[in-house]
Residue, then its C-alpha position, 0 to 999 in steps of 0.5 A: m722137572q724130573t730127569a730120566p733115570a741113569l745107570l749108576g753102576v753094578v752092585s758088587d757086594v753088600q756089607f752087612t753090619g755085625e753082631d756088635i755093630n748097628g746100622t744100615p747095610l751098605l751096597a758096594v756099587d762099581t761105578p765108572s769113577g770107582e766104588l760108591l757105598v750106598p746105604l740100603a735104606q728105604d729113603i735112598c733105595r726107593r724100589v728093589d726089583v729082584a727079578a729085573k736085578r735093578i735097584e732104583v735109588v735117590l742119592p742124598l746130596g753129597l753122597r757121591e763126593l764122599n766116595e770120590k778119590e782125590 
């Protein structure tokens, strides 16, 4: 059974890698519980609708917990 999509937050910044740093850009998302860094990877960001300003994501297990403040 699938659950309905929920609003995660608002993208406040995109952190790109530098010339000397390889990797996937990160979306900095402002959520009610603080900033969440989400890799801008095809496996996670399943649909990007620029016109609607919407990115549909499927977060890997544990990603939210990595960003939680203690």
